[in-house]
C-alpha positions in Angstrom: -66.7 69.4 120.6 -65.1 71.4 123.2 -65.9 74.6 122.5 -68.6 75.7 124.9 -70.9 77.7 122.8 -70.8 74.7 120.2 -72.2 72.1 122.7 -74.9 75.2 123.3 -75.3 74.9 119.2 -76.6 71.5 119.6 -78.4 71.1 122.5 -80.5 74.5 120.7 -81.0 73.1 117.5 -82.2 69.6 119.5 -84.5 70.8 121.1 -88.3 73.2 120.8 -90.7 75.1 122.4 -94.4 72.8 122.8 -96.8 75.0 122.9 -100.1 73.4 123.7 -103.6 74.2 121.9 -105.1 74.7 125.0 -104.0 77.1 127.5 -106.3 77.7 130.8 -104.2 80.7 132.7 -104.3 81.2 136.4 -103.3 83.6 138.3 -100.0 83.6 140.1 -99.0 80.6 137.7 -95.8 80.3 137.5 -95.1 76.8 135.3 -92.6 77.1 132.6 -92.7 75.9 129.1 -92.4 72.5 128.1 -90.1 71.7 125.7 -89.5 68.2 123.3 -85.8 66.2 122.6 -85.0 64.9 119.4 -81.6 63.3 118.1 -80.7 62.5 114.8 -80.5 58.9 113.5 -79.6 58.1 110.1 -80.4 61.8 109.0 -83.9 61.9 110.8 -84.5 63.3 113.7 -86.6 61.7 116.0 -87.7 62.9 119.5 -86.7 60.5 122.4 -87.4 61.3 126.4 -85.6 64.1 128.6 -83.9 61.7 130.4 -82.7 59.9 126.8 -81.2 63.0 125.8 -79.2 63.8 129.1 -77.7 60.5 129.3 -76.3 60.1 125.7 -75.3 63.9 126.2 -73.2 63.0 129.8 -75.3 66.3 131.1 -77.7 67.3 133.1 -79.8 69.9 133.6 -78.3 72.3 134.3 -77.1 73.0 130.5 -80.3 73.0 129.7 -81.7 75.8 131.4 -78.8 77.6 130.2 -79.7 78.0 127.1 -83.3 77.7 127.2 -82.2 80.9 129.4 -79.7 82.0 126.5 -82.3 82.0 123.7 -83.1 84.8 122.1 -86.2 85.8 120.2 -84.9 85.1 117.0 -83.9 81.4 118.8 -80.1 82.2 118.6 -78.2 81.7 122.2 -76.3 83.9 123.3 -72.3 84.2 123.0 -70.8 83.1 126.6 -69.4 86.5 127.9 -67.0 85.8 130.0 -64.4 87.1 130.7 -64.9 88.9 127.6 -63.7 92.9 129.3 -61.1 95.0 130.6 -62.6 95.1 134.0 -59.9 91.8 135.1 -59.5 93.3 139.0 -56.8 90.2 139.4 -54.6 90.9 136.6 -51.4 90.9 137.3 -49.5 94.2 136.2 -47.5 93.4 133.6 -44.7 95.7 136.6 -45.1 92.6 138.8 -44.2 90.3 136.2 -41.5 91.6 135.2 -39.8 92.1 139.1 -40.3 88.3 138.9 -38.6 87.6 136.5 -35.9 89.3 137.6 -35.4 87.6 140.3 -36.0 84.2 138.2 -33.1 85.6 135.9 -30.8 86.5 139.4 -30.3 82.7 139.7 -27.0 81.7 139.0 -27.2 79.1 136.4 -24.7 75.9 137.1 -23.3 72.8 134.4 -25.3 69.7 134.0 -22.2 67.4 134.0 -24.0 64.7 132.1 -27.3 66.4 130.0 -25.4 69.7 128.6 -24.8 68.2 124.9 -28.4 66.9 125.3 -30.3 69.7 126.2 -30.7 73.8 126.0 -32.7 73.3 129.2 -30.5 75.5 132.3 -30.1 74.3 135.6 -29.9 76.0 139.4 -29.0 74.2 142.4 -31.1 72.1 143.6 -30.3 73.1 147.5 -33.9 75.0 147.9 -36.8 74.1 146.5 -39.8 77.0 144.6 -41.1 77.5 147.1 -38.3 78.6 148.8 -37.7 80.9 145.9 -40.9 82.4 146.5 -40.0 82.7 150.1 -36.7 84.7 149.4 -38.5 86.9 146.6 -41.9 87.8 148.8 -39.2 88.4 151.2 -36.7 91.3 149.1 -40.0 92.4 148.1 -40.7 93.1 151.4 -37.3 94.5 152.5 -38.0 96.7 149.6 -41.4 98.0 150.1 -42.6 96.6 146.7 -45.9 94.7 145.7 -45.1 91.1 145.4 -47.8 88.6 142.8 -49.0 85.0 144.8 -46.9 81.7 144.8 -49.2 80.1 142.0 -48.2 83.5 139.6 -44.6 82.5 140.7 -44.7 79.0 139.4 -46.6 80.0 136.6 -43.8 82.3 135.5 -40.6 79.9 136.9 -42.9 76.9 134.2 -43.5 78.8 131.6 -41.0 81.8 130.8 -37.8 80.0 132.0 -36.8 76.6 130.7 -34.9 75.8 133.7 -34.8 72.7 136.3 -33.0 72.5 139.7 -30.2 70.2 139.1 -30.1 66.8 140.0 -26.3 65.3 140.0 -26.2 62.5 137.9 -29.1 60.4 136.5 -30.5 57.4 138.2 -32.7 56.2 135.4 -31.3 54.7 131.7 -33.0 57.4 129.6 -33.9 54.3 126.9 -34.6 52.3 129.1 -38.0 55.2 130.5 -38.1 55.9 126.9 -38.9 51.8 126.1 -41.4 51.3 128.9 -43.6 54.2 128.5 -43.7 53.5 124.5 -46.8 52.0 122.8 -46.7 48.2 121.3 -46.2 49.4 118.1 -42.8 51.5 118.9 -41.9 48.9 121.9 -41.7 46.6 117.9 -39.8 48.8 116.5 -37.0 49.6 119.4 -37.2 45.7 120.6 -34.1 45.1 118.1 -32.2 48.3 120.0 -33.1 47.5 123.2 -32.5 44.3 123.6 -28.6 44.9 122.6 -28.7 47.7 125.2 -29.8 45.4 128.0 -27.4 42.3 126.2 -24.2 45.0 126.6 -25.5 46.3 130.1 -25.5 43.3 131.4 -22.2 41.5 129.4 -20.1 44.7 131.1 -21.0 43.9 134.0 -20.1 40.4 133.8 -16.8 41.5 132.4 -16.5 44.0 135.4 -16.7 41.2 137.5 -14.3 38.7 136.0 -11.9 42.0 135.9 -12.1 42.4 139.7 -11.3 38.6 140.2 -8.0 39.0 138.4 -6.8 42.0 141.0 -3.1 41.3 142.1 -0.1 42.9 142.6 0.6 42.5 138.8 -3.3 43.6 137.6 -5.1 47.1 138.8 -8.5 47.4 138.6 -9.9 50.9 138.9 -12.6 52.9 137.7 -12.5 57.0 137.5 -15.7 59.2 137.8 -15.9 63.6 138.2 -17.9 64.4 141.1 -20.5 67.3 140.6 -19.4 70.8 141.3 -18.9 71.8 144.9 -19.6 75.3 145.1 -18.0 78.5 147.6 -19.2 79.5 149.9 -21.8 77.1 150.7 -24.7 76.8 153.4 -28.8 78.2 154.5 -27.5 82.0 153.9 -30.3 83.4 151.3 -27.6 85.7 149.5 -25.2 82.8 148.4 -27.9 81.5 146.5 -28.2 83.8 144.3 -24.7 84.8 143.6 -22.0 83.3 141.2 -19.6 81.6 143.8 -16.7 79.6 143.1 -16.6 75.9 141.8 -14.6 73.1 142.8 -13.6 69.5 141.6 -13.3 66.7 142.8 -12.1 63.7 140.4 -10.9 60.1 141.4 -10.1 57.6 140.7 -11.4 54.7 143.2 -8.5 51.3 143.6 -10.7 48.1 143.3 -9.9 45.8 146.2 -7.4 47.4 147.4 -9.0 49.9 149.7 -7.1 53.2 148.3 -9.2 56.2 146.4 -7.6 59.2 145.0 -9.2 62.5 145.1 -7.5 65.6 142.8 -9.2 68.3 143.9 -8.6 72.2 142.1 -10.9 75.0 141.8 -11.3 76.5 138.6 -8.6 79.3 139.6 -6.1 76.4 139.1 -7.8 74.9 136.2 -11.0 73.8 134.2 -12.8 70.5 133.6 -11.8 69.2 130.1 -9.9 66.6 129.0 -6.6 67.9 129.9 -7.6 68.1 133.2 -9.4 64.9 134.2 -6.1 63.1 131.3 -3.2 65.4 133.7 -4.9 63.4 136.9 -4.5 59.9 135.5 -1.6 60.7 134.3 -0.4 61.8 138.3 -1.8 58.7 139.0 -0.2 56.8 136.6 3.6 57.4 137.3 2.8 57.1 141.2 2.1 53.4 140.3 4.9 53.3 137.7 7.7 54.4 140.6 6.0 52.1 143.7 5.6 48.7 141.3 8.9 46.6 141.4 7.3 44.4 138.1 5.1 45.7 134.8 1.3 46.2 135.5 -1.3 46.1 133.7 -3.9 48.7 134.6 -8.1 48.4 133.7 -9.8 51.9 134.2 -14.3 51.7 134.3 -15.7 55.1 133.5 -18.6 57.0 131.6 -19.0 57.4 128.3 -18.1 61.4 128.7 -16.8 62.3 125.6 -15.5 66.0 126.6 -13.5 64.6 129.3 -11.7 61.2 128.8 -14.2 59.3 125.3 -11.5 61.5 123.9 -8.4 61.2 121.4 -6.4 63.2 123.5 -6.7 60.6 126.9 -6.3 57.8 124.3 -2.7 59.6 123.4 -2.0 60.2 127.0 -2.8 56.2 127.6 -0.1 56.1 124.1 2.7 57.7 126.0 2.4 56.8 129.1 2.5 53.5 127.8 5.7 54.0 126.0 7.5 56.7 128.6 6.7 54.8 131.7 8.6 52.3 133.5 6.2 49.4 134.8 3.4 49.9 132.7 3.0 47.3 130.3 -0.5 47.8 129.0 -3.9 49.8 130.0 -7.6 48.8 129.1 -9.8 51.4 129.0 -13.7 49.9 129.8 -16.5 51.8 128.8 -19.8 51.2 131.3 -23.2 51.1 129.3 -25.1 54.6 128.8 -27.3 54.8 131.6 -26.1 52.6 133.4 -22.3 53.4 134.5 -23.1 53.1 138.3 -19.1 52.1 140.1 -17.7 51.9 143.1 -17.0 55.7 142.2 -20.2 56.7 143.1 -20.9 55.3 146.8 -17.3 57.7 147.3 -19.4 60.9 145.7 -22.5 59.6 148.1 -20.4 59.2 151.4 -18.4 62.7 150.7 -21.8 64.4 150.3 -23.5 63.2 153.6 -20.1 64.5 155.8 -20.3 67.5 153.4 -24.4 68.0 154.7 -23.1 67.5 158.1 -19.9 70.2 158.3 -23.1 72.6 156.7 -25.3 71.4 159.9 -23.0 73.5 162.0 -22.7 76.6 159.7 -21.5 77.5 155.7 -18.3 76.4 154.0 -16.8 79.3 152.9 -13.4 78.1 151.3 -12.2 75.3 149.5 -9.8 74.1 152.1 -13.6 73.4 154.1 -14.2 70.5 151.1 -10.5 69.1 151.5 -10.8 68.3 155.1 -14.3 66.9 154.8 -13.6 64.4 152.1 -10.8 63.1 154.0 -13.1 62.7 157.5 -16.1 60.9 155.0 -14.8 57.6 155.1 -15.0 56.3 159.0 -13.4 52.7 158.4 -9.9 52.1 156.5 -7.9 53.8 154.6 -9.3 57.4 154.4 -9.6 58.7 151.2 -5.9 60.7 149.4 -6.1 64.1 148.6 -4.1 65.6 145.9 -4.7 69.4 145.6 -4.2 70.3 142.0 -2.4 73.8 141.3 -2.1 74.9 138.3 1.3 74.4 137.0 0.4 70.4 137.5 -2.0 70.3 134.3 -0.7 69.7 131.2 -1.4 70.1 127.7 -2.5 66.7 126.5 -3.6 67.5 123.7 -0.2 67.9 122.3 0.2 64.3 123.3 -1.1 63.4 120.6 0.9 61.4 117.7 -1.2 59.4 116.5 -4.4 59.9 114.1 -6.6 56.9 115.6 -9.1 56.8 112.7 -8.5 53.4 111.0 -8.0 49.6 111.6 -5.5 47.4 110.3 -8.6 46.1 107.7 -8.7 50.2 106.5 -12.4 51.0 108.1 -13.4 53.5 109.8 -13.1 54.2 113.6 -15.7 55.9 115.9 -14.6 57.3 119.0 -18.2 57.1 120.3 -18.5 53.4 119.5 -15.7 51.9 121.2 -16.3 50.4 124.3 -13.1 48.7 125.1 -9.7 50.6 124.0 -6.4 48.8 125.1 -2.8 50.4 124.4 0.2 48.3 125.2 3.4 48.0 124.6 5.0 45.9 121.6 8.8 45.6 122.1 11.6 47.0 124.0 12.4 50.2 122.6 9.3 51.9 123.1 6.7 50.7 120.9 2.9 50.3 121.3 -0.1 48.7 120.0 -3.8 49.7 119.8 -6.7 47.6 120.4 -10.9 48.1 120.4 -13.5 46.4 120.8 -17.2 48.1 119.5 -19.0 45.4 121.8 -19.0 43.7 125.0 -19.9 40.4 122.9 -16.7 41.0 120.3 -14.5 37.8 120.7 -10.7 39.2 119.6 -10.2 42.5 119.0 -9.4 44.9 116.3 -6.4 46.6 116.2 -5.8 50.4 115.3 -3.6 51.2 112.3 -1.0 54.0 114.4 -0.5 56.7 110.9 1.9 59.2 112.7 0.6 63.3 112.8 4.2 64.1 113.3 8.6 62.8 113.3 8.9 65.1 116.6 8.0 62.6 119.8 5.7 64.8 122.0 6.3 66.3 125.2 4.3 66.5 128.4 4.2 70.9 128.3 2.2 72.6 131.2 -1.3 73.6 130.5 -1.7 77.1 132.2 1.2 79.4 133.3 -0.7 81.2 135.4 -3.8 80.8 137.2 -7.1 81.3 135.9 -8.9 85.0 136.1 -12.7 84.6 137.5 -15.4 85.6 135.2 -15.9 89.6 136.0 -19.6 88.6 137.7 -17.8 85.7 140.2 -15.7 88.2 141.0 -18.0 90.6 141.7 -20.6 88.9 143.7 -18.0 87.1 145.7 -16.9 91.2 146.7 -20.1 91.7 147.6 -21.6 89.2 149.9 -17.5 90.0 151.5 -18.4 93.2 152.2 -22.2 92.8 152.9 -20.4 90.8 156.1 -22.4 87.4 154.9 -18.4 85.4 154.6 -16.7 85.4 158.3 -13.8 87.6 158.7 -11.6 85.7 159.6 -11.5 83.4 156.0 -11.8 86.9 154.6 -7.9 87.0 155.5 -7.2 83.5 154.2 -4.7 83.4 151.0 -7.7 82.2 148.6 -9.7 85.6 149.5 -7.1 87.3 149.5 -6.9 86.0 145.3 -10.2 87.0 145.1 -9.6 90.4 146.5 -6.0 91.1 144.2 -8.2 89.8 141.3 -11.2 91.8 141.5 -8.8 95.1 142.7 -6.9 94.2 139.3 -9.8 93.9 137.3 -11.2 97.1 138.5 -8.3 99.1 137.9 -7.9 98.2 134.0 -11.3 99.7 133.8 -10.4 103.2 134.5 
C-alpha cells in the first residue's frame, strides 16, 4: 500500500486495546494500555504476538505508536495534515521561477548533427555544466540586486520545465546495441534476428574496408569523409559568449587512407549552409583535383556515415553520375555507407586532433574570428603532412540538386529502390561516350550488385550552376548579439577591425536601416 493513510488504517483495524477485568490504579502510574494484534488468514482473524506482527509488515514500533496517538474516540485514525496548509515558508515564488526560466531560455540552442531527426530534444553547448549555468544566473541576480533560488530549484526547473541536454558532438554507443543489452529476455528473443543481422553487417563492413585499404595504389583511392561538429565564434571562457547567439563555422574533412593526406573544406554560415549542396560541392571539388592530377583512370571509394540530409540522398548520387560522365580520368566512384552506430573512421581521429589543438589555443585566450580556427586546423597535425585547408566562398558552392538527370527509384528487374536501404553505391563509365551505369547493394553480404534503371528526367544535359550569388545574411538575433559583444568590449578592438566583423557590422547596420 503506497498511501500512508491506508497503511495506518490497516494497522488500526488489526489491533485492539486490551482492558483487564480488574484494574488497580496507583498514584503516579504512567503505564499505558496494552494492545492485541491480529492478522487475517483464510478470512479469519488470528491473534499474533507484536513481534510477529511487526516482522510480517516490515515495520518498527513507531508506526504503531503513531496510530495509537491519532485514534479518536470513534476509532478512526486522523488524516495526515502535513503540507496541507498555505503557510509554506519555503515555497518559491512564481516571480523567482520565471526568472530562472528566462535565464535558461536565453541560452542559444545548437543543432545535433546526428539526432535532429530522432528527437525533439534541444541541445546547448557542452562547454559548461549545470552548476556553471547556476553560477552565471546567481551572478546576474547579484549584479541586478535581485533574489535568486538555490541550486536544487534551478536544477529542478532545468530538468522538468525544459527538454534540453548538453550537446555531445557524436554518439559513442550504438542505439541498437544498447537497446538490446537493456532488453529483458522476452524482448531479446524478439530482437535477436534483427540484432544478429546488425552485428553481421557491422563486421562485414569493417572487413570490406580492410580489403579496400589493401587495394590502394596510384589508380585506386580510398577516402572517408565527415562533417565536424559546429565550431562557433567567438569562443572562450567568457560568460557573455555562452549566452549570445554566435556565428557557426563548418569544417568538412576528406581523409585519404594510407596517403597521409587530409583535405579540410572550411566555411562559415555567411558563405553557405550544411546541406547536400555544400557537401556535394566539396566532394566534387576534391574529385576535380584528383582528375586534374591523375595520369590514368582512377577508381575512387568513399566511406561515410548515413546522414540522409547531407550525403545519402539522390542529389549527391546525381553528382557522382555527373562527375564520372564529365571529369576525365574518373573511371568509377563507389560510396560505401558504414553501419549506423558503428561509423567510427579515420575522420574522427582528424577531428579529435583539431579539437585538441583548439583547446590548446583557448588556453592563451578566446577565439574571436574564423581565421583562428583555420590556423588551429593547419597546426593540428604535428607529424607528416599538414592538413590541407580549403577555404570555401559562397560562389564555390554548386546547386547539385539541378544535376539530377535520372530517376534512381527502380532497378533493371523492376524492383523499387529505397535510398535508406542502400549500403553500397557504385557509378562507373560504360563507354567512351560519357555514358554511365549505376549499381547498388542493400547488404554487405550480397555477392553481386543490382543495377539501377536510369530513367531520364530531362533531355537537356545538366550544368553546374552556382548555389549562391551573394553572401548569406545572418539571422537578426545573431547580428544583434554579435554587435552587443562588440559594444561591451567582449571582443578585442584588434579583431573588431578585421574584415569578418566589418561584414557583420555592415549587415547589422543595413538591417537596422530597413527597420526604420
